[in-house]
C-alpha positions, 0 to 999 in steps of 0.5 A: 559266369557261365562257361558257355554263351547262351546260344551254345547252351541252347544247343545242348538243351535242344533235345530235352523235350524227348529222350534220345540217346546221344549218337556216338561213333563206334569204338571196337573193343575186342568182340564187344563194340561200344557206342553207336546203337550198341547197348550201354555196357557195364564194367568193373575193376579187379581189386586183387594184386595184378601179380596174383594171376590166379586171384585176378582170373578168379575175380574176373570170372566172378565179375563177368558172371555178375554182368561185367562186359569189360574187366579193368585191371591196374598196371602201375608198372612194367611188371604188372603190365607184362602179367596182363598177358598171363591173366588174359591167356588163362581167361581165354583158356577157361572160355572167357573172351571178355575184353581187358582194360589196363588202368595206367597212372604215371607210367607211359612205358607200362601203358605202351606195353599193355597196349600190345596185350589187352584190348583197351588202355586207360590213361589219366591226362592229369598224370600221364605226362604231368606231375601234381605238386599243388603248385600254381604256375604262371604261363604265357601263351608261348610257354603253355604251348611248349608244355603241350608240345612236351605232352605230345612228344610223350603221348605219341608213342602210345597212340601209334602202338594203339593204332598198330595193334587195334587197341582202344583207349580211354582218356579218363580225366579225374577231377581230383588229379588235374595237373598243376598246369591245368589247375593254374590256367583253368582252376579246379573246374569242370572246364579244366577237366574237359580241357585236360581231356581235349588236349589228348583228344586233339593229339589223337585226331591229328594222328588219325586215331579215333578209337577213343572213349572219354570220361570225366570222373569226380567224387562230387556228382554235381561237378561230374555231371557238369563236366560230362555235359560240357565235354559233349558241348565242347566236342561238338563246338570244336567239331571233334568226333562224338566219342562214347562216354564212360560214366562213373563217380569216383570214390563213391563209398560203400553201402547205401551212400555209395549207391546214392552218390553213384546214381545221382551222377550216373543216373542223371547223365543217362537221363540226359541221353549221355553214356555208353558204358557204366562203372559204379565204384563201391568200396565192396567186392567188384562183383557187387558193382555190376548189378547196380550199374545194370539197374541204372542202365535198365532205368532208361531202357526202352525210352528211346524217342519218347516225347511229350506233346508239351514242348518247353523252352529250355533257354533259361536252363543252366546245365553246366553250372549250379544255379538254384531256382529262385523261390520265395520263402514260405515259413521255412521252405524255399529261398535260402532254406535247405531242402526240407524232408516230408515223411509219410505216415498217412498209412497208420490209423493211429500214430503214437510217440514212439512211431516218430523214432522212424523219422528221427524224432525220439520221445524220452519218457523218463525225461519227458522230453524229445530229442532229434538226430541229424536225419529228423524229418521237418514235416510229417504227413498224417493224411486223414488221421491227425496226430493226437499229441503235441509234436516236438519242436522242429517237426510240423504236421500236414493233414488232408484238407477235409480233416484240417477244415474241421479242426478246432485248432487249425494253426498247429497243422497245415493242409494238403489241398488239391487243384479243385479245392484251390479253385473253389476259393476255400479257406487257407492256412494263413502261413503255409498250405501244400498244393498236391498237383500231378505234373500233367495238371501244371498248366498256365491256368493253375500257375496263374491261380497259384501266383495270386494266392499267398503261402502256397507250396507245390507238392508235385508228383508224376507216375511217368516212367521218365520222372526226372525229365518230367520234373525238370520240364515242370521246373522250366515251366515255372521259371518261364512263367516267373513263378517263384512258388517253392516246390516239393518233389514227391515220388512214390516207389511202391513197386521198388525195394532194396538197391533198385529203390535206392538208385531210382530215387537217387536218380529221379530226385538227386539229378534235379537237386544238383541242377538247383531244382526242388525245395524239399523231398517226399518219398513214399512207397509200400503201405501194406503189411504189418505196422512194424514193417511199414514203420521200417519202410518209413524209416528207410524212405526218410534216411534215403531222402537225407542221403540223396540231399547229402549226395547232391550237396544241398543239405549236409547232415552226416559225415561224408566218406570219399573212399576208393573201390580198391584195386590191385594197388591197394595197400590195406584192407579198404573195406575193413579200414573204412568200416573202422574209421566210420565207426569212430567218426560217423557222428562228425556232421559235415566233415569229409574224410578221404580213405584211399588205398594208395598214392594214385588215389591219394591227394588227387582223388580226395582233393575235396576232403577235409582229411585224408587217410592214404596207404603209402607202404605196407603197414604205413599210412600218410595223413592229409589235411586238405591237400597237405601232407601232415604225417608220413609213414604212420604205423597203421595200428596208430593211424586212426588215433592220429587222424582223430588227433588232427581233427581235434587240433582243428577244433572239429571234433565232438564227442559222440552223444552217450544219451539214450537216443543212441540206443533207440 
């Protein structure tokens, strides 16, 4: 059941035919205002101990020089809050006037002190006045109201201090740290996240305090996107102020996976026109976060007011919950099948067996057999050069129609046809045909023709800068026409590489998948250079496709790590520990492991994980199974072995494969 009525949902979707950044009030944060018509700001958070003044200053400077416009620093207790004064003084003495943000959990007295020193404080409504013990509590309306009065009493002093000192505040809800009170009434839902923040916002507005920024973070991009959209809707519904939004995916992880997960969440919302400041949370040094965040911001730059002559009805769109577009099954595509991955090898004049290594299929000549890893492509597109050998089980081939029509054995390969060829009534494969169509061609006439033709799958593409919006519009056209033909999302990124390729693809494709759009993915790019470099690129595109599917939670093919980006609270080397755990567990397909530097980011932030590895003291680790503590105070040198034993006890452990495929 949707959390909003249809008319309310339409209010959210009314502007989706054009790109318009949401209008918000301006919040002054030092000399760097946020919201309104000001640029979308980039920020990050220090990772060194807040009591290390010199280290905090040096790291802050590196962050600023990397592009950060705000610097956030943890203040878990009074002593760290007081030391913010020294950090700020030293930064100012060195010519850096960047606004500082104090990050607060559990400790209102630290927040009240920090609000007198820095330009902004962040509080988490899940633990500012509440405790989390994973208890289910029955409330009447009267007892619930008494709880709200208790929160109000605890929160008012901070609001008054912020008003007096001109300090801004971020009310930052985290999916994993919703209070027992919220969980008992609203459940583990986006609506619960929104209500957690609204309780604090209502108090602020009652006191005429409006210098507020709001965030709805989760380690699950799908939940995060739904929560932000719902927040905007609820603010409007209650006629509260249009506060600026701080966007972020918590505990995104490291390397490509962290960038993909961040882009799926943050990039999707930016495409919606939502977001005024961005923080990408990576398990890396914080100065590496700002450039990735800036790429996401730059992706929507200059699109203000752009529109399309084709206006689409979005009344069937469900922006606040996952609803997979209904499609018919064609062979193994559509309906309840996981999204398929198509690898493009059409740039090669000749394909030999070892070339398929790049897309997860390995020929073992000594054994004369094929093996496949977890990111083995489902289809390979060979274009005008059909593969001359028998493909392994689990891999099918797509060729251009003129080539397919001339084959003696047509049943083993599938044709890629165009709009004109389909209109001519050509011979089709009896089971599966791929129709390549530019989104601009997807009109009622073509949809009608396709619906009269059996065993067709769309392969949709566009060169429009706002690809995400164009694909979403195309999906709505199909839904409005009642067309249930499966749809492959094809994107060409010839001009992009590295992090930019990763975040652009994850936004364009991942944002569609988390809304239930798309039955497959095909990523293509550069087709120039030596064959070795082209194969390397094909491998990267294939892995990127599977990574996006994983982040969107639509196809799980590998272990998922929910690891925090580290901060001054962290009790061990997070990057080194994450790498160590990954090395021994990354073969556990579908298992989610949370790796948290301290108890603040422990049971709450990794609530979505199957197992948790949490710093609980110097050299000590607490191990979790789901939300339950199973071992406390484990010496760090034994903690990974103990974690693996937990996984074995649950029957989820498998031994790593030792066959030749592992070394190919």
